[in-house]
C-alpha positions in Angstrom: -50.0 34.9 5.0 -46.8 35.6 6.5 -43.9 32.8 6.7 -44.9 32.1 10.2 -48.2 30.8 9.2 -46.6 29.0 6.1 -44.1 27.2 8.5 -47.0 26.2 10.9 -49.2 25.0 8.0 -46.2 22.9 6.8 -45.7 21.5 10.5 -49.3 20.6 10.4 -49.0 18.7 7.1 -46.3 16.9 8.7 -48.3 15.9 11.6 -51.5 15.1 9.4 -49.5 12.7 7.0 -47.9 11.0 10.0 -51.0 10.3 12.0 -53.6 10.0 8.9 -52.0 9.4 5.7 -49.4 6.7 6.9 -52.3 4.5 7.9 -54.1 4.5 4.6 -53.9 1.1 3.0 -54.5 2.6 -0.6 -51.9 5.3 -1.0 -53.4 8.1 -3.4 -51.0 9.8 -5.8 -53.0 13.0 -5.2 -55.9 14.3 -3.3 -56.6 17.3 -5.4 -58.4 17.7 -7.9 -61.2 15.7 -5.9 -61.2 11.8 -6.4 -64.5 10.3 -5.1 -62.5 7.1 -4.6 -61.1 8.8 -1.4 -64.0 10.3 0.1 -63.4 8.2 3.3 -59.6 9.9 3.1 -61.5 13.6 3.2 -63.6 12.7 6.0 -60.6 11.1 8.1 -58.6 14.4 7.2 -61.7 16.7 8.5 -62.4 14.8 11.7 -58.6 14.4 12.4 -57.9 18.2 11.9 -61.2 19.3 14.0 -61.0 16.6 16.9 -57.1 15.7 17.2 -55.5 19.1 16.2 -58.4 20.8 18.2 -59.2 23.3 15.5 -62.9 24.4 16.0 -62.6 27.6 13.9 -64.3 26.6 10.5 -62.3 28.9 8.6 -59.0 27.8 10.0 -60.0 24.1 9.6 -60.8 24.7 6.0 -57.6 26.6 5.3 -55.4 23.8 6.8 -57.5 21.1 4.9 -57.1 22.6 1.5 -53.6 23.5 2.2 -52.9 19.6 3.0 -54.8 18.2 0.1 -53.3 20.7 -2.5 -49.7 19.7 -1.4 -50.2 16.2 -0.4 -47.6 14.0 -1.8 -47.0 10.0 -1.0 -43.6 10.7 0.3 -44.9 13.3 3.0 -42.1 15.8 2.0 -43.9 19.4 2.7 -40.8 21.7 2.5 -41.9 22.9 -1.1 -45.4 23.3 0.0 -47.3 26.3 -1.4 -50.8 28.2 -1.1 -53.4 26.9 -2.8 -54.2 28.5 -6.1 -57.9 27.5 -6.2 -60.8 29.7 -7.2 -64.2 29.1 -6.2 -65.5 28.1 -9.5 -62.4 25.7 -9.8 -63.5 24.1 -6.7 -67.2 23.7 -7.7 -66.7 22.4 -11.1 -65.1 19.3 -9.6 -68.5 18.0 -8.1 -72.0 17.2 -9.1 -74.9 19.5 -8.6 -76.4 18.3 -5.7 -72.8 18.5 -3.5 -72.3 22.2 -5.1 -76.1 23.1 -3.8 -75.2 21.6 -0.1 -71.8 23.2 -0.1 -73.3 26.6 -0.9 -76.3 26.4 1.1 -74.4 25.0 4.2 -71.6 27.1 3.5 -69.1 24.4 3.8 -66.3 22.8 1.6 -67.7 20.2 -0.7 -64.9 17.6 0.2 -67.2 17.8 3.5 -70.3 16.3 2.0 -70.6 12.5 1.2 -73.1 11.4 -1.1 -75.1 8.5 0.6 -76.0 5.1 -0.9 -79.7 5.3 -0.2 -81.8 8.0 -1.4 -84.9 9.6 0.0 -87.8 7.1 -1.1 -85.3 5.8 -3.9 -85.5 9.4 -5.8 -84.0 12.1 -4.1 -80.0 12.0 -3.6 -79.1 12.0 0.4 -75.9 14.0 1.7 -74.0 13.6 4.9 -73.1 17.2 5.8 -69.9 16.6 7.9 -70.2 20.2 9.4 -73.7 19.8 10.3 -73.5 16.1 11.4 -76.8 15.6 9.8 -78.2 13.8 6.5 -80.2 16.1 4.3 -82.1 15.1 1.1 -81.5 17.8 -2.0 -83.1 17.3 -5.3 -84.7 19.2 -8.0 -88.6 19.4 -8.1 -89.0 16.1 -10.7 -86.9 14.3 -8.1 -88.9 15.0 -5.0 -92.3 14.7 -7.0 -91.4 11.4 -7.8 -90.3 10.8 -4.0 -93.9 11.9 -2.9 -95.2 9.4 -5.4 -93.4 6.8 -3.8 -94.4 8.2 -0.4 -98.0 8.1 -1.4 -97.8 4.5 -2.9 -96.0 3.1 0.2 -97.8 4.8 2.7 -101.0 2.4 2.7 -100.6 -1.4 2.8 -104.0 -2.5 3.0 -107.7 -1.4 2.2 -108.2 -1.9 6.1 -105.4 1.0 6.9 -107.4 3.3 4.7 -110.8 2.3 6.5 -109.1 2.6 10.0 -107.3 5.7 9.6 -109.5 7.7 7.1 -112.9 6.5 7.7 -115.3 4.3 5.8 -116.9 7.4 4.0 -113.6 8.2 2.7 -112.8 4.6 1.7 -116.1 4.7 -0.2 -115.2 7.6 -2.2 -112.8 5.3 -3.9 -114.6 2.5 -4.4 -115.9 1.5 -7.8 -117.6 -1.4 -9.9 -116.0 -2.5 -13.1 -117.6 -2.3 -16.2 -118.0 -6.1 -16.6 -120.0 -6.2 -13.0 -121.9 -3.3 -13.9 -123.5 -5.1 -17.0 -123.9 -8.2 -15.1 -125.5 -6.8 -11.9 -127.6 -4.5 -13.8 -128.9 -7.4 -16.0 -129.7 -9.6 -13.2 -131.2 -6.8 -11.2 -133.5 -5.7 -14.3 -134.4 -9.4 -14.9 -135.5 -9.8 -11.1 -137.4 -6.7 -10.7 -139.2 -7.2 -14.2 -140.1 -10.7 -13.5 -141.5 -10.1 -10.3 -143.9 -7.4 -11.8 -147.4 -8.0 -12.8 -149.1 -6.7 -16.0 -150.3 -3.7 -14.1 -147.0 -3.2 -12.4 -145.3 -3.1 -15.8 -147.9 -0.5 -17.2 -147.4 1.7 -13.9 -143.7 1.6 -14.2 -144.0 2.6 -17.6 -146.3 5.5 -16.8 -144.1 6.8 -14.3 -140.6 6.3 -15.8 -141.0 6.2 -19.6 -140.8 9.1 -22.0 -142.8 7.4 -24.5 -146.5 7.3 -23.4 -148.1 5.8 -26.8 -147.7 2.4 -25.3 -149.4 3.1 -22.2 -152.3 5.2 -23.7 -152.8 2.4 -26.3 -153.2 -0.3 -23.6 -155.4 2.0 -21.4 -157.6 2.3 -24.5 -157.6 -1.2 -25.3 -158.4 -2.1 -21.7 -161.2 0.3 -21.4 -162.8 -1.0 -25.1 -162.3 -4.8 -24.0 -163.9 -3.9 -20.5 -167.0 -2.4 -22.5 -167.5 -5.6 -24.5 -170.9 -7.5 -24.0 -170.2 -11.1 -22.9 -171.1 -12.5 -26.1 -169.0 -10.2 -28.1 -165.4 -11.6 -28.7 -162.4 -9.5 -27.1 -159.6 -11.5 -28.7 -157.8 -8.8 -30.9 -158.1 -6.6 -27.8 -156.5 -9.0 -25.4 -154.0 -10.4 -28.0 -152.8 -6.6 -28.8 -152.8 -6.0 -24.8 -150.4 -9.0 -24.1 -147.9 -8.0 -27.3 -147.9 -4.5 -25.4 -147.0 -6.0 -22.0 -144.4 -8.1 -23.7 -142.9 -5.0 -25.5 -143.4 -3.0 -22.2 -141.7 -5.6 -20.2 -138.5 -5.5 -22.4 -138.6 -1.6 -22.0 -139.0 -2.1 -18.2 -135.9 -4.3 -18.4 -133.8 -1.7 -20.4 -135.0 1.2 -18.0 -134.1 -0.7 -14.9 -130.9 -1.9 -16.5 -130.0 1.8 -17.1 -130.8 3.1 -13.8 -128.8 0.5 -12.2 -125.9 0.9 -14.2 -125.8 4.6 -13.6 -126.1 4.0 -10.0 -122.9 1.8 -10.2 -121.2 4.4 -12.4 -121.5 7.3 -10.0 -120.0 7.4 -6.6 -122.7 9.3 -4.6 -125.3 6.8 -6.3 -123.0 4.1 -5.5 -123.0 4.7 -1.7 -126.8 4.7 -1.8 -127.1 1.7 -3.9 -125.0 -0.1 -1.3 -127.1 1.3 1.5 -130.5 0.3 -0.3 -129.2 -3.1 -0.4 -128.1 -3.5 3.1 -124.0 -3.5 2.5 -123.5 -0.4 4.4 -125.3 1.5 7.2 -125.7 5.1 8.1 -125.6 6.2 11.7 -125.0 10.3 12.1 -124.4 10.9 8.8 -121.5 8.3 8.7 -121.5 5.1 6.9 -120.2 1.9 8.4 -120.3 -1.7 7.3 -122.1 -4.3 9.4 -120.3 -7.5 9.8 -122.6 -9.5 7.8 -123.0 -9.5 4.9 -120.1 -7.2 4.5 -118.9 -5.5 1.4 -119.8 -7.1 -1.8 -117.0 -9.0 -3.8 -117.8 -6.7 -7.0 -116.9 -3.8 -5.0 -113.3 -2.6 -5.7 -111.1 0.1 -4.4 -109.3 2.3 -6.8 -105.7 2.6 -5.5 -104.3 4.5 -8.4 -107.1 7.4 -7.7 -106.5 7.1 -4.3 -103.0 7.4 -4.4 -103.3 10.5 -6.7 -105.7 11.9 -4.2 -103.2 11.5 -1.7 -100.2 12.9 -3.6 -102.3 16.2 -4.6 -102.5 16.7 -0.6 -98.7 15.8 0.2 -96.4 18.6 1.1 -92.5 18.2 0.6 -92.4 18.6 4.0 -94.1 15.3 4.8 -90.8 13.4 3.3 -89.1 14.7 6.3 -89.7 13.1 9.8 -89.1 16.5 10.8 -91.6 18.0 9.0 -89.8 20.9 7.4 -87.8 21.8 4.3 -86.3 24.8 2.5 -85.7 25.9 -1.0 -82.6 27.2 -2.6 -82.0 28.6 -6.3 -78.9 27.3 -8.0 -78.1 27.7 -11.8 -81.8 28.0 -12.9 -83.2 25.3 -11.0 -85.1 24.9 -7.5 -83.6 22.5 -5.4 -85.5 21.3 -2.1 -83.8 20.6 1.0 -85.0 18.4 4.0 -83.4 16.7 6.8 -83.9 12.9 7.1 -83.1 10.0 9.6 -80.5 7.8 8.0 
């Protein structure tokens, strides 16, 4: 670089110091190496060089900026200024990884990158790129994945939102019944159905649903023998044993119905059919809906954890950006995700 250029840079430094540095309330002893306490000063220097000195060529702007911060002194004396002796590694070693990634990706000085207070979904660091005049979130996969989980968790505020947006069928996919309620419902229902059965109903149910046919066969055999008795003959031994079989059979019926209902309440598809059978939901055109009355039962609960996990599995990194796009950048053995946001 010629002496003319150096003289020009010295004069520019004097101008910058007069119009910018002299207005600083806290006077720094040095501006290089980087000091995050003076991030606002770096921004002011960038804006002054570009806007007030009308330097629109980035390489020239960068050269002036580095020359000034390298030679800055609180007295504003630049007669002994020298060209910066700064390697690229020396420069980048002063900054955190996210700033370095942004600097390389956007081809700008790390001094022109401001770390923001609020992160994307509380997990991914956000940076203001002065040369782009935009905010970008930049993070590795673990940070981005955590942000996606926050996005999924915070996206839905109520079960009504889920139904309104995704439909009743999708909502019901994540409905469940607690183990306690399964036991209570299965017990109440089995007692109700068994109590409403006649003796003949009990035998018929056992014949249709039990794998053990010995009791049914014995009952039928006793019933036939009892029916063949003459009016003068005593059939007490037959009727007594038949009553015992019915009593034992009712217990088995309750167990069978209990197991059947418990299984229905444990399987999502069967649960929907069970709700439909009881009139809690209706089906029209292949889709479920809930009538105003009686509405869904209070023992039915929505599994937010499973729902959010499903939502998370279907999310893309681009969903974190209001602009619906993102890019990746590999640096130092890691992959960084970069997406633009509104801040």
